[in-house]
DSSP file (Angstrom, degrees, kcal/mol; ACC not computed):
  #  RESIDUE AA STRUCTURE BP1 BP2  ACC     N-H-->O    O-->H-N    N-H-->O    O-->H-N    TCO  KAPPA ALPHA  PHI   PSI    X-CA   Y-CA   Z-CA
    1    1 A X              0   0    0      0, 0.0     2,-0.3     0, 0.0     0, 0.0   0.000 360.0 360.0 360.0 123.2    2.9   46.6   41.2
    2    2 A X        -     0   0    0      0, 0.0     2,-0.3     0, 0.0     0, 0.0  -0.789 360.0-128.8-106.0 149.8    3.6   45.0   44.5
    3    3 A X        -     0   0    0     -2,-0.3     2,-0.3     3,-0.0     3,-0.0  -0.703  18.3-126.9 -96.5 150.0    1.5   42.5   46.3
    4    4 A X        -     0   0    0     -2,-0.3    -1,-0.0     1,-0.1     0, 0.0  -0.707  33.5-100.1 -92.0 145.1    0.5   42.9   49.9
    5    5 A X        -     0   0    0     -2,-0.3     2,-0.3     1,-0.1    -1,-0.1  -0.313  38.5-150.2 -62.7 146.1    1.1   40.0   52.3
    6    6 A X        -     0   0    0      2,-0.2     6,-0.1     1,-0.1     5,-0.1  -0.830  20.0-130.6-116.7 156.6   -1.9   37.8   53.0
    7    7 A X  S    S+     0   0    0     -2,-0.3     2,-0.4     4,-0.1    -1,-0.1   0.630  84.3  93.9 -79.8 -13.3   -2.7   35.9   56.1
    8    8 A X  S >  S-     0   0    0      1,-0.1     3,-1.4     7,-0.0     4,-0.4  -0.674  72.7-143.0 -82.9 130.2   -3.5   32.8   54.0
    9    9 A X  G >  S+     0   0    0     -2,-0.4     3,-0.7     1,-0.3     4,-0.2   0.825 100.6  53.6 -61.0 -31.6   -0.5   30.4   53.7
   10   10 A X  G > >S+     0   0    0      1,-0.2     5,-2.3     2,-0.1     3,-1.5   0.571  83.7  88.3 -79.4  -8.5   -1.4   29.6   50.1
   11   11 A X  G X 5S+     0   0    0     -3,-1.4     3,-1.3     1,-0.3    -1,-0.2   0.825  78.4  63.0 -62.0 -31.2   -1.5   33.2   49.1
   12   12 A X  G < 5S+     0   0    0     -3,-0.7    -1,-0.3    -4,-0.4    -2,-0.1   0.771 108.3  43.3 -63.2 -24.3    2.2   33.2   48.3
   13   13 A X  G < 5S-     0   0    0     -3,-1.5    -1,-0.3    -4,-0.2    -2,-0.2   0.369 119.6-108.7-100.1   2.4    1.4   30.6   45.6
   14   14 A X  T < 5 +     0   0    0     -3,-1.3     2,-0.3    -4,-0.3    -3,-0.2   0.707  69.9 147.2  76.5  20.3   -1.6   32.4   44.3
   15   15 A X      < -     0   0    0     -5,-2.3    -1,-0.3     1,-0.1    -2,-0.1  -0.694  50.9-142.8 -90.4 140.8   -4.0   29.8   45.8
   16   16 A X  S    S+     0   0    0     -2,-0.3     2,-0.3    -3,-0.1    -1,-0.1   0.668  89.4  40.7 -73.8 -14.6   -7.4   30.8   47.0
   17   17 A X  S    S-     0   0    0     -7,-0.1    -2,-0.1     1,-0.1    -9,-0.0  -0.836  99.9 -87.8-126.5 166.3   -7.0   28.3   49.9
   18   18 A X     >  -     0   0    0     -2,-0.3     4,-2.2     1,-0.1     5,-0.1  -0.318  32.2-119.8 -71.5 157.5   -4.1   27.3   52.1
   19   19 A X  H  > S+     0   0    0      1,-0.2     4,-2.4     2,-0.2     5,-0.1   0.868 115.4  54.5 -64.0 -36.9   -1.7   24.6   51.0
   20   20 A X  H  > S+     0   0    0      2,-0.2     4,-2.3     1,-0.2    -1,-0.2   0.916 108.3  48.1 -63.9 -43.1   -2.6   22.6   54.1
   21   21 A X  H  > S+     0   0    0      1,-0.2     4,-2.6     2,-0.2    -2,-0.2   0.904 111.5  50.6 -63.5 -40.8   -6.3   22.7   53.2
   22   22 A X  H  X S+     0   0    0     -4,-2.2     4,-2.8     2,-0.2     5,-0.3   0.904 109.2  51.4 -62.8 -41.5   -5.4   21.7   49.7
   23   23 A X  H  X S+     0   0    0     -4,-2.4     4,-2.5     2,-0.2    -2,-0.2   0.922 112.0  46.1 -61.7 -44.7   -3.4   18.8   51.0
   24   24 A X  H  X S+     0   0    0     -4,-2.3     4,-2.3     2,-0.2    -2,-0.2   0.920 114.2  48.2 -65.0 -43.8   -6.3   17.6   53.2
   25   25 A X  H  X S+     0   0    0     -4,-2.6     4,-2.2     2,-0.2    -2,-0.2   0.935 115.4  43.2 -62.2 -48.2   -8.8   18.0   50.3
   26   26 A X  H  X S+     0   0    0     -4,-2.8     4,-2.2     2,-0.2    -1,-0.2   0.857 112.2  54.0 -69.6 -34.5   -6.6   16.1   47.8
   27   27 A X  H  X S+     0   0    0     -4,-2.5     4,-0.9    -5,-0.3    -1,-0.2   0.907 109.8  48.2 -63.0 -41.9   -5.7   13.4   50.4
   28   28 A X  H  X S+     0   0    0     -4,-2.3     4,-0.5     1,-0.2     3,-0.5   0.901 111.8  49.0 -64.1 -41.7   -9.4   12.8   51.0
   29   29 A X  H >< S+     0   0    0     -4,-2.2     3,-1.0     1,-0.2    98,-0.4   0.878 107.2  55.6 -65.1 -37.3  -10.2   12.6   47.3
   30   30 A X  H 3X S+     0   0    0     -4,-2.2     4,-0.6    96,-0.4     3,-0.3   0.732  99.8  62.4 -68.1 -21.3   -7.3   10.2   46.8
   31   31 A X  H 3X S+     0   0    0     -4,-0.9     4,-2.6    -3,-0.5     5,-0.3   0.677  80.9  81.7 -79.7 -17.3   -8.8    7.8   49.4
   32   32 A X  H <X S+     0   0    0     -3,-1.0     4,-2.1    -4,-0.5    -1,-0.2   0.928  92.6  46.1 -56.1 -49.3  -12.0    7.1   47.5
   33   33 A X  H  > S+     0   0    0     90,-0.7     4,-0.8    -4,-0.4     3,-0.2   0.974 118.7  36.9 -60.8 -60.9  -10.6    4.5   45.2
   34   34 A X  H >X S+     0   0    0     -4,-0.6     4,-2.3     1,-0.2     3,-0.5   0.856 114.4  57.5 -62.9 -34.0   -8.6    2.4   47.7
   35   35 A X  H 3X S+     0   0    0     -4,-2.6     4,-2.7     1,-0.2    -1,-0.2   0.916 104.7  50.7 -62.3 -41.7  -11.2    2.8   50.4
   36   36 A X  H 3< S+     0   0    0     -4,-2.1     4,-0.3    -5,-0.3    -1,-0.2   0.660 110.3  51.7 -74.7 -12.5  -14.0    1.4   48.2
   37   37 A X  H << S+     0   0    0     -4,-0.8     3,-0.4    -3,-0.5     4,-0.3   0.924 119.3  32.4 -78.5 -52.4  -11.7   -1.6   47.5
   38   38 A X  H >< S+     0   0    0     -4,-2.3     3,-1.2     1,-0.2     4,-0.5   0.781 103.4  72.9 -78.1 -29.6  -10.9   -2.4   51.1
   39   39 A X  T 3< S+     0   0    0     -4,-2.7     4,-0.3     1,-0.3     3,-0.2   0.770  95.9  50.4 -64.1 -27.2  -14.1   -1.4   52.8
   40   40 A X  T >> S+     0   0    0     -3,-0.4     3,-0.9    -4,-0.3     4,-0.5   0.641  85.1  87.8 -88.7 -11.7  -16.2   -4.3   51.6
   41   41 A X  G X4 S+     0   0    0     -3,-1.2     3,-1.5    -4,-0.3     4,-0.3   0.908  87.2  50.0 -54.8 -47.5  -13.8   -7.2   52.5
   42   42 A X  G 34 S+     0   0    0     -4,-0.5     3,-0.3     1,-0.3     4,-0.3   0.793 111.7  50.8 -62.7 -23.9  -15.2   -7.6   56.1
   43   43 A X  G <> S+     0   0    0     -3,-0.9     4,-3.2    -4,-0.3     5,-0.3   0.450  78.4 102.7 -92.8  -0.1  -18.7   -7.8   54.7
   44   44 A X  H <X S+     0   0    0     -3,-1.5     4,-3.0    -4,-0.5     5,-0.2   0.904  81.5  47.3 -51.2 -49.9  -18.0  -10.5   52.0
   45   45 A X  H  > S+     0   0    0     -4,-0.3     4,-2.1    -3,-0.3    -1,-0.2   0.926 116.8  42.9 -61.2 -43.1  -19.5  -13.4   54.0
   46   46 A X  H  > S+     0   0    0     -4,-0.3     4,-2.4     2,-0.2    -2,-0.2   0.919 116.5  47.7 -68.1 -43.8  -22.7  -11.5   54.8
   47   47 A X  H  X S+     0   0    0     -4,-3.2     4,-2.4     1,-0.2     6,-0.2   0.923 111.2  51.4 -63.1 -43.4  -23.0  -10.0   51.4
   48   48 A X  H  X>S+     0   0    0     -4,-3.0     5,-2.9    -5,-0.3     4,-0.9   0.906 111.4  47.3 -60.3 -42.3  -22.4  -13.4   49.8
   49   49 A X  H  <5S+     0   0    0     -4,-2.1     3,-0.3    -5,-0.2    -1,-0.2   0.909 113.0  48.4 -65.9 -41.7  -25.1  -15.0   51.9
   50   50 A X  H  <5S+     0   0    0     -4,-2.4    -2,-0.2     1,-0.2    -1,-0.2   0.844 119.5  38.4 -67.6 -33.3  -27.6  -12.2   51.2
   51   51 A X  H  <5S-     0   0    0     -4,-2.4    58,-0.4    -5,-0.2    -1,-0.2   0.480 108.8-119.3 -96.2  -2.8  -27.0  -12.3   47.4
   52   52 A X  T  <5 +     0   0    0     -4,-0.9     2,-0.4    -3,-0.3    -3,-0.2   0.879  66.9 141.1  67.0  37.7  -26.7  -16.1   47.3
   53   53 A X      < -     0   0    0     -5,-2.9    -1,-0.2    -6,-0.2    -2,-0.1  -0.881  45.0-136.1-116.6 144.3  -23.1  -15.8   46.0
   54   54 A X     >  -     0   0    0     -2,-0.4     4,-2.1    -3,-0.1     5,-0.2  -0.234  40.0 -88.5 -85.8-177.4  -20.1  -17.9   46.8
   55   55 A X  H  > S+     0   0    0      1,-0.2     4,-2.0     2,-0.2     5,-0.1   0.876 126.1  52.6 -61.7 -39.8  -16.5  -16.7   47.5
   56   56 A X  H  > S+     0   0    0      1,-0.2     4,-1.0     2,-0.2    -1,-0.2   0.912 109.5  48.8 -64.9 -42.4  -15.5  -16.7   43.9
   57   57 A X  H  > S+     0   0    0      1,-0.2     4,-0.6     2,-0.2     3,-0.5   0.895 110.3  51.5 -64.5 -39.1  -18.5  -14.6   42.8
   58   58 A X  H >X S+     0   0    0     -4,-2.1     3,-1.1     1,-0.2     4,-0.5   0.860 104.2  57.3 -66.6 -34.3  -17.8  -12.1   45.6
   59   59 A X  H >X S+     0   0    0     -4,-2.0     4,-1.8     1,-0.3     3,-0.7   0.758  93.4  69.3 -67.2 -23.2  -14.2  -11.8   44.5
   60   60 A X  H 3X S+     0   0    0     -4,-1.0     4,-2.8    -3,-0.5     5,-0.3   0.802  87.1  66.1 -63.8 -27.8  -15.6  -10.8   41.1
   61   61 A X  H <X S+     0   0    0     -3,-1.1     4,-1.1    -4,-0.6    -1,-0.2   0.867 105.3  43.7 -61.7 -33.5  -16.7   -7.5   42.7
   62   62 A X  H <X S+     0   0    0     -3,-0.7     4,-2.6    -4,-0.5    -2,-0.2   0.899 112.9  51.5 -74.7 -42.6  -13.1   -6.7   43.2
   63   63 A X  H  X S+     0   0    0     -4,-1.8     4,-2.3     1,-0.2     5,-0.2   0.929 111.5  44.6 -63.0 -47.4  -12.0   -7.8   39.7
   64   64 A X  H  X S+     0   0    0     -4,-2.8     4,-2.0     1,-0.2    -1,-0.2   0.878 114.0  51.8 -67.5 -34.9  -14.6   -5.7   37.8
   65   65 A X  H  X S+     0   0    0     -4,-1.1     4,-2.7    -5,-0.3    -2,-0.2   0.951 111.4  45.7 -62.7 -49.9  -13.9   -2.7   40.0
   66   66 A X  H  X S+     0   0    0     -4,-2.6     4,-2.6     2,-0.2     5,-0.2   0.867 111.6  51.2 -66.4 -37.5  -10.1   -2.9   39.4
   67   67 A X  H  X S+     0   0    0     -4,-2.3     4,-2.4    -5,-0.2    -1,-0.2   0.942 114.1  44.3 -63.8 -46.3  -10.5   -3.4   35.7
   68   68 A X  H  X S+     0   0    0     -4,-2.0     4,-2.4    -5,-0.2    -2,-0.2   0.903 113.5  51.4 -64.1 -40.9  -12.8   -0.4   35.4
   69   69 A X  H  X S+     0   0    0     -4,-2.7     4,-1.6     2,-0.2    -2,-0.2   0.926 111.8  46.7 -60.4 -47.2  -10.5    1.7   37.7
   70   70 A X  H  X S+     0   0    0     -4,-2.6     4,-0.7     2,-0.2    -2,-0.2   0.921 113.8  47.1 -64.2 -45.1   -7.4    0.9   35.6
   71   71 A X  H >< S+     0   0    0     -4,-2.4     3,-0.9     1,-0.2     4,-0.3   0.917 114.1  46.2 -64.3 -43.8   -9.1    1.7   32.3
   72   72 A X  H >X S+     0   0    0     -4,-2.4     4,-2.2     1,-0.2     3,-1.4   0.752  97.4  71.9 -74.5 -22.2  -10.6    4.9   33.5
   73   73 A X  H 3X S+     0   0    0     -4,-1.6     4,-0.6     1,-0.3    -1,-0.2   0.801  95.4  55.3 -60.7 -26.7   -7.3    6.0   35.1
   74   74 A X  H << S+     0   0    0     -3,-0.9     4,-0.4    -4,-0.7    -1,-0.3   0.677 112.9  41.9 -75.8 -17.3   -6.1    6.5   31.5
   75   75 A X  H <> S+     0   0    0     -3,-1.4     4,-2.6    -4,-0.3     5,-0.3   0.770  96.1  72.3-102.0 -32.6   -9.0    8.8   30.7
   76   76 A X  H  X S+     0   0    0     -4,-2.2     4,-2.4     1,-0.2     5,-0.2   0.897  98.5  48.3 -56.1 -46.1   -9.4   11.0   33.8
   77   77 A X  H  X S+     0   0    0     -4,-0.6     4,-1.9     2,-0.2    -1,-0.2   0.969 115.6  40.7 -62.0 -57.4   -6.2   13.1   33.2
   78   78 A X  H  > S+     0   0    0     -4,-0.4     4,-1.9     1,-0.2    -1,-0.2   0.873 115.0  53.7 -60.4 -35.6   -6.9   13.9   29.5
   79   79 A X  H  X S+     0   0    0     -4,-2.6     4,-2.7     1,-0.2     5,-0.4   0.911 108.9  48.0 -64.8 -41.5  -10.5   14.5   30.2
   80   80 A X  H  X S+     0   0    0     -4,-2.4     4,-1.4    -5,-0.3    -1,-0.2   0.813 109.7  53.9 -70.0 -28.4   -9.7   17.0   32.9
   81   81 A X  H  < S+     0   0    0     -4,-1.9    -1,-0.2    -5,-0.2    -2,-0.2   0.882 114.4  42.1 -65.9 -38.1   -7.3   18.7   30.5
   82   82 A X  H  < S+     0   0    0     -4,-1.9    -2,-0.2    -5,-0.2    -3,-0.2   0.904 132.0  16.5 -78.9 -43.4  -10.0   19.0   28.0
   83   83 A X  H  < S-     0   0    0     -4,-2.7     4,-0.2     1,-0.2    -3,-0.2   0.500 116.7 -84.1-115.4  -4.0  -13.0   20.1   30.1
   84   84 A X     X  -     0   0    0     -4,-1.4     4,-1.7    -5,-0.4    -1,-0.2   0.043  25.4-105.9 112.2 141.9  -11.5   21.3   33.4
   85   85 A X  H  > S+     0   0    0      1,-0.2     4,-2.6     2,-0.2     5,-0.2   0.925 114.6  50.3 -64.4 -48.1  -10.4   19.8   36.6
   86   86 A X  H  > S+     0   0    0      1,-0.2     4,-2.8     2,-0.2     5,-0.2   0.917 110.1  49.8 -61.5 -45.0  -13.3   20.9   38.8
   87   87 A X  H  > S+     0   0    0      1,-0.2     4,-2.4     2,-0.2     5,-0.2   0.914 112.7  46.9 -61.2 -43.8  -15.9   19.6   36.4
   88   88 A X  H  X S+     0   0    0     -4,-1.7     4,-2.6     2,-0.2    -1,-0.2   0.910 113.3  48.5 -66.7 -42.3  -14.3   16.2   36.2
   89   89 A X  H  X S+     0   0    0     -4,-2.6     4,-2.6     2,-0.2     5,-0.2   0.940 113.5  46.6 -63.2 -46.4  -13.9   15.9   39.9
   90   90 A X  H  X S+     0   0    0     -4,-2.8     4,-2.2    -5,-0.2    -2,-0.2   0.917 115.1  45.5 -64.5 -43.1  -17.5   16.9   40.6
   91   91 A X  H  X S+     0   0    0     -4,-2.4     4,-2.7    -5,-0.2     5,-0.2   0.910 113.1  51.4 -65.6 -40.8  -18.9   14.5   38.0
   92   92 A X  H  X S+     0   0    0     -4,-2.6     4,-2.5    -5,-0.2    -2,-0.2   0.918 111.2  46.9 -61.5 -43.7  -16.6   11.7   39.2
   93   93 A X  H  X S+     0   0    0     -4,-2.6     4,-2.5     2,-0.2    -1,-0.2   0.883 112.0  51.1 -66.0 -37.8  -17.7   12.2   42.8
   94   94 A X  H  X S+     0   0    0     -4,-2.2     4,-2.4    -5,-0.2    -2,-0.2   0.934 112.9  44.7 -64.9 -45.7  -21.4   12.3   41.8
   95   95 A X  H  X S+     0   0    0     -4,-2.7     4,-2.8     1,-0.2     5,-0.2   0.913 113.4  51.4 -64.2 -42.1  -21.1    9.1   39.8
   96   96 A X  H  X S+     0   0    0     -4,-2.5     4,-2.3    -5,-0.2    -2,-0.2   0.915 110.4  48.7 -61.1 -43.5  -19.2    7.5   42.7
   97   97 A X  H  X S+     0   0    0     -4,-2.5     4,-2.2     2,-0.2    -2,-0.2   0.935 113.7  45.5 -63.0 -47.2  -21.8    8.5   45.2
   98   98 A X  H  X S+     0   0    0     -4,-2.4     4,-2.5     1,-0.2    -2,-0.2   0.897 113.1  50.6 -64.1 -39.9  -24.7    7.2   43.1
   99   99 A X  H  X S+     0   0    0     -4,-2.8     4,-2.5     2,-0.2    -1,-0.2   0.883 109.1  51.9 -65.0 -37.6  -22.8    3.9   42.3
  100  100 A X  H  X S+     0   0    0     -4,-2.3     4,-2.3     2,-0.2    -2,-0.2   0.909 110.3  47.6 -65.5 -42.2  -22.1    3.4   46.0
  101  101 A X  H  X S+     0   0    0     -4,-2.2     4,-1.8     2,-0.2    -2,-0.2   0.917 111.3  52.3 -62.7 -42.7  -25.8    3.9   46.8
  102  102 A X  H  X S+     0   0    0     -4,-2.5     4,-0.6     1,-0.2    -2,-0.2   0.899 108.5  50.1 -59.7 -41.8  -26.6    1.4   44.0
  103  103 A X  H >< S+     0   0    0     -4,-2.5     3,-1.0     1,-0.2    -1,-0.2   0.928 110.2  50.2 -61.2 -45.0  -24.1   -1.1   45.5
  104  104 A X  H 3< S+     0   0    0     -4,-2.3    -1,-0.2     1,-0.2    -2,-0.2   0.819 115.1  43.1 -64.4 -31.1  -25.7   -0.8   48.9
  105  105 A X  H 3< S+     0   0    0     -4,-1.8    -1,-0.2    -5,-0.2    -2,-0.2   0.419  83.8 128.1 -96.0   1.0  -29.2   -1.3   47.5
  106  106 A X    <<  -     0   0    0     -3,-1.0     3,-0.1    -4,-0.6    -3,-0.1  -0.320  35.4-174.0 -63.4 137.3  -28.3   -4.2   45.1
  107  107 A X        +     0   0    0      1,-0.1     2,-0.3   -56,-0.0    -1,-0.1   0.471  67.4  34.1-109.6  -7.4  -30.5   -7.3   45.5
  108  108 A X  S  > S-     0   0    0      1,-0.1     4,-2.0   -56,-0.0     5,-0.2  -0.956  82.4-109.9-145.4 164.7  -28.6   -9.6   43.1
  109  109 A X  H  > S+     0   0    0    -58,-0.4     4,-2.7    -2,-0.3     5,-0.2   0.868 113.0  56.0 -65.4 -39.0  -25.1  -10.2   42.0
  110  110 A X  H  > S+     0   0    0      1,-0.2     4,-2.0     2,-0.2    -1,-0.2   0.906 109.6  46.1 -60.9 -42.8  -25.5   -8.8   38.5
  111  111 A X  H  > S+     0   0    0      2,-0.2     4,-2.3     1,-0.2    -1,-0.2   0.908 112.0  51.3 -66.4 -42.4  -26.7   -5.5   39.8
  112  112 A X  H  X S+     0   0    0     -4,-2.0     4,-2.2     1,-0.2    -2,-0.2   0.923 110.2  49.4 -60.7 -44.4  -23.9   -5.3   42.4
  113  113 A X  H  X S+     0   0    0     -4,-2.7     4,-2.0     2,-0.2    -1,-0.2   0.896 109.5  52.0 -63.2 -39.8  -21.3   -6.0   39.7
  114  114 A X  H  X S+     0   0    0     -4,-2.0     4,-1.8     1,-0.2    -1,-0.2   0.921 112.0  45.2 -62.9 -43.8  -22.7   -3.3   37.4
  115  115 A X  H  X S+     0   0    0     -4,-2.3     4,-2.4     1,-0.2    -1,-0.2   0.834 109.1  56.2 -70.7 -30.9  -22.6   -0.7   40.2
  116  116 A X  H  X S+     0   0    0     -4,-2.2     4,-2.6     2,-0.2    -1,-0.2   0.873 105.3  52.8 -66.5 -35.2  -19.1   -1.9   41.1
  117  117 A X  H  X S+     0   0    0     -4,-2.0     4,-2.4     2,-0.2    -2,-0.2   0.940 109.5  48.4 -62.3 -46.0  -18.0   -1.2   37.5
  118  118 A X  H  X S+     0   0    0     -4,-1.8     4,-1.4     1,-0.2    -2,-0.2   0.894 110.6  51.5 -61.3 -39.4  -19.5    2.4   37.9
  119  119 A X  H  X S+     0   0    0     -4,-2.4     4,-2.3     1,-0.2     3,-0.4   0.941 110.6  48.4 -60.5 -46.4  -17.6    2.8   41.1
  120  120 A X  H  X S+     0   0    0     -4,-2.6     4,-0.6     1,-0.2    -2,-0.2   0.871 107.9  54.8 -62.5 -37.9  -14.4    1.7   39.5
  121  121 A X  H  < S+     0   0    0     -4,-2.4    -1,-0.2     1,-0.2    -2,-0.2   0.819 120.9  30.0 -65.1 -30.0  -14.9    4.1   36.6
  122  122 A X  H >< S+     0   0    0     -4,-1.4     3,-1.3    -3,-0.4     4,-0.3   0.647  99.9  79.9-105.1 -17.0  -15.3    7.1   38.9
  123  123 A X  H >< S+     0   0    0     -4,-2.3   -90,-0.7     1,-0.3     3,-0.7   0.792  86.6  57.9 -68.6 -29.8  -13.2    6.3   41.9
  124  124 A X  T 3X S+     0   0    0     -4,-0.6     4,-2.6     1,-0.2     5,-0.4   0.538  79.2  92.3 -78.6  -4.8   -9.8    7.2   40.5
  125  125 A X  H <>>S+     0   0    0     -3,-1.3     4,-2.0     1,-0.2     5,-0.5   0.879  83.9  50.9 -59.6 -40.0  -10.8   10.7   39.7
  126  126 A X  H <>5S+     0   0    0     -3,-0.7     4,-1.2   -97,-0.4   -96,-0.4   0.915 115.2  40.5 -65.6 -43.8   -9.6   12.1   43.0
  127  127 A X  H  >5S+     0   0    0    -98,-0.4     4,-1.5    -4,-0.4    -2,-0.2   0.944 121.3  40.4 -70.5 -48.8   -6.1   10.6   42.8
  128  128 A X  H  X5S+     0   0    0     -4,-2.6     4,-1.3     2,-0.2     3,-0.2   0.961 122.9  37.4 -68.6 -53.0   -5.5   11.2   39.1
  129  129 A X  H  X5S+     0   0    0     -4,-2.0     4,-2.3    -5,-0.4    -1,-0.2   0.832 111.1  62.4 -71.8 -31.0   -6.9   14.7   38.8
  130  130 A X  H  X<S+     0   0    0     -4,-1.2     4,-2.0    -5,-0.5    -1,-0.2   0.898 102.7  49.9 -59.4 -40.4   -5.6   15.6   42.2
  131  131 A X  H  X S+     0   0    0     -4,-1.5     4,-2.1     1,-0.2    -1,-0.2   0.875 109.3  51.8 -65.5 -36.7   -2.1   15.1   41.0
  132  132 A X  H  X S+     0   0    0     -4,-1.3     4,-2.0     2,-0.2    -2,-0.2   0.879 106.5  54.2 -66.7 -36.8   -2.8   17.3   38.0
  133  133 A X  H  X S+     0   0    0     -4,-2.3     4,-2.2     2,-0.2     5,-0.3   0.928 107.6  50.1 -62.1 -44.4   -4.1   20.0   40.3
  134  134 A X  H  X S+     0   0    0     -4,-2.0     4,-2.3     1,-0.2    -2,-0.2   0.930 110.7  49.4 -59.5 -44.7   -0.9   19.9   42.3
  135  135 A X  H  < S+     0   0    0     -4,-2.1    -1,-0.2     1,-0.2    -2,-0.2   0.843 111.4  51.1 -62.6 -33.4    1.1   20.2   39.0
  136  136 A X  H  < S+     0   0    0     -4,-2.0    -1,-0.2     1,-0.1    -2,-0.2   0.879 118.9  32.2 -71.6 -38.7   -1.1   23.1   38.0
  137  137 A X  H  < S+     0   0    0     -4,-2.2     2,-0.3    -5,-0.1    -2,-0.2   0.725 120.0  35.6 -98.5 -22.9   -0.8   25.2   41.1
  138  138 A X     <  -     0   0    0     -4,-2.3     2,-0.3    -5,-0.3    -1,-0.1  -0.898  60.1-162.5-131.9 160.5    2.7   24.5   42.4
  139  139 A X    >>  -     0   0    0     -2,-0.3     3,-1.1    -3,-0.0     4,-0.7  -0.951  51.0 -12.5-138.8 158.0    6.2   23.8   41.0
  140  140 A X  H 3> S-     0   0    0     -2,-0.3     4,-2.1     1,-0.3     3,-0.2  -0.221 125.7  -0.9  60.0-133.6    9.5   22.3   42.1
  141  141 A X  H 3> S+     0   0    0      1,-0.2     4,-2.6     2,-0.2    -1,-0.3   0.843 132.9  56.5 -61.5 -36.1   10.0   21.8   45.8
  142  142 A X  H <> S+     0   0    0     -3,-1.1     4,-2.3     2,-0.2    -1,-0.2   0.909 108.5  46.9 -64.4 -41.2    6.6   23.2   46.7
  143  143 A X  H  X S+     0   0    0     -4,-0.7     4,-2.5     2,-0.2    -2,-0.2   0.912 113.0  49.1 -66.4 -41.9    4.8   20.7   44.5
  144  144 A X  H  X S+     0   0    0     -4,-2.1     4,-2.1     2,-0.2    -2,-0.2   0.896 110.7  51.0 -63.7 -39.6    6.9   17.8   45.8
  145  145 A X  H  X S+     0   0    0     -4,-2.6     4,-2.0     2,-0.2    -2,-0.2   0.927 111.8  46.3 -63.6 -45.7    6.2   18.9   49.4
  146  146 A X  H  X S+     0   0    0     -4,-2.3     4,-2.6     1,-0.2    -2,-0.2   0.902 111.0  52.6 -65.1 -40.4    2.4   19.0   48.8
  147  147 A X  H  X S+     0   0    0     -4,-2.5     4,-2.3     1,-0.2    -1,-0.2   0.891 109.5  49.3 -63.2 -38.0    2.5   15.6   47.0
  148  148 A X  H  X S+     0   0    0     -4,-2.1     4,-2.3     2,-0.2    -1,-0.2   0.874 110.2  51.0 -69.4 -34.8    4.3   14.1   50.0
  149  149 A X  H  X S+     0   0    0     -4,-2.0     4,-2.3     2,-0.2    -2,-0.2   0.918 110.5  48.7 -65.7 -42.5    1.7   15.7   52.4
  150  150 A X  H  X S+     0   0    0     -4,-2.6     4,-2.6     1,-0.2    -2,-0.2   0.912 111.6  50.2 -61.9 -42.3   -1.2   14.2   50.3
  151  151 A X  H  X S+     0   0    0     -4,-2.3     4,-3.1     2,-0.2     5,-0.3   0.890 108.9  51.5 -64.1 -39.6    0.6   10.8   50.3
  152  152 A X  H  X S+     0   0    0     -4,-2.3     4,-2.4     2,-0.2     5,-0.2   0.927 112.2  45.8 -62.9 -44.3    1.0   11.0   54.1
  153  153 A X  H  X S+     0   0    0     -4,-2.3     4,-1.9     2,-0.2    -2,-0.2   0.933 115.3  48.1 -62.2 -45.6   -2.7   11.8   54.6
  154  154 A X  H  X S+     0   0    0     -4,-2.6     4,-1.9     1,-0.2    -2,-0.2   0.937 116.1  41.1 -61.7 -50.8   -3.6    9.0   52.1
  155  155 A X  H  X S+     0   0    0     -4,-3.1     4,-2.0     2,-0.2    -1,-0.2   0.819 110.9  56.9 -73.4 -30.7   -1.4    6.3   53.7
  156  156 A X  H  X S+     0   0    0     -4,-2.4     4,-0.8    -5,-0.3    -1,-0.2   0.934 112.7  41.3 -63.1 -45.0   -2.2    7.3   57.3
  157  157 A X  H  X S+     0   0    0     -4,-1.9     4,-0.8    -5,-0.2     3,-0.3   0.848 113.2  54.5 -72.0 -33.4   -5.9    6.7   56.6
  158  158 A X  H >X S+     0   0    0     -4,-1.9     4,-2.8     1,-0.2     3,-0.6   0.857  98.5  62.2 -68.4 -35.5   -5.3    3.6   54.5
  159  159 A X  H 3X S+     0   0    0     -4,-2.0     4,-1.1     1,-0.3    -1,-0.2   0.848 101.8  51.6 -62.9 -32.7   -3.3    1.9   57.3
  160  160 A X  H 3< S+     0   0    0     -4,-0.8    -1,-0.3    -3,-0.3     4,-0.2   0.791 113.9  44.8 -73.2 -26.2   -6.3    1.9   59.6
  161  161 A X  H X< S+     0   0    0     -4,-0.8     3,-1.7    -3,-0.6     4,-0.4   0.917 107.8  55.5 -79.9 -46.9   -8.5    0.3   56.9
  162  162 A X  H >< S+     0   0    0     -4,-2.8     3,-1.3     1,-0.3     6,-0.2   0.789  97.1  63.6 -61.9 -30.3   -6.0   -2.4   55.7
  163  163 A X  T 3< S+     0   0    0     -4,-1.1    -1,-0.3     1,-0.3    -2,-0.1   0.698 100.8  53.6 -69.4 -16.4   -5.6   -3.9   59.2
  164  164 A X  T <  S+     0   0    0     -3,-1.7    -1,-0.3    -4,-0.2    -2,-0.2   0.541  84.3 110.1 -91.7  -8.3   -9.3   -4.8   59.2
  165  165 A X    X   -     0   0    0     -3,-1.3     3,-1.4    -4,-0.4     4,-0.4  -0.446  68.0-139.7 -72.1 136.3   -9.1   -6.7   55.9
  166  166 A X  G >  S+     0   0    0      1,-0.3     3,-0.6     2,-0.2    -1,-0.1   0.703 102.1  68.0 -67.4 -16.5   -9.5  -10.5   56.1
  167  167 A X  G 3  S+     0   0    0      1,-0.2    -1,-0.3     2,-0.1    -4,-0.1   0.726  95.5  55.2 -73.1 -20.0   -6.7  -10.6   53.4
  168  168 A X  G <         0   0    0     -3,-1.4    -1,-0.2    -6,-0.2    -2,-0.2   0.607 360.0 360.0 -85.4 -13.0   -4.2   -9.3   56.0
  169  169 A X    <         0   0    0     -3,-0.6    -1,-0.2    -4,-0.4    -2,-0.1   0.494 360.0 360.0 -74.1 360.0   -5.0  -12.1   58.5
């Protein structure tokens, strides 16, 4: 049985979408975690004033996020192996979205910290499971090429965010 050529670039790899589309999708998913770390830095003074929190309390939003992110990074991969990549990514994105809304609507520091923990627990799903997806669909040089494309997309978008951070000043 021979296969017929397809117009989709990913068809040679048995992918339902093109490799370029997959790179863009996975690059976007990988940005959720770091973006939610950096995006709030410029708003620290305003947020602190609105919540009645000092600089140290505002820095706790970063600490609780990173601890939750690190701990859950150990779980995303095995969980996606057990119940499926798509299910874990969709649930992670749903939790991240709800946690982000919760952060935006927080009226006190305790509530903000709780939602930042939820953000941290779910934010790594795109990066961790995205790498597993690459490993699942491509091998060898093709997998390395796609991973480098995802990294380029990720770092290109991150560089525009990091320059706005007060920590870079």
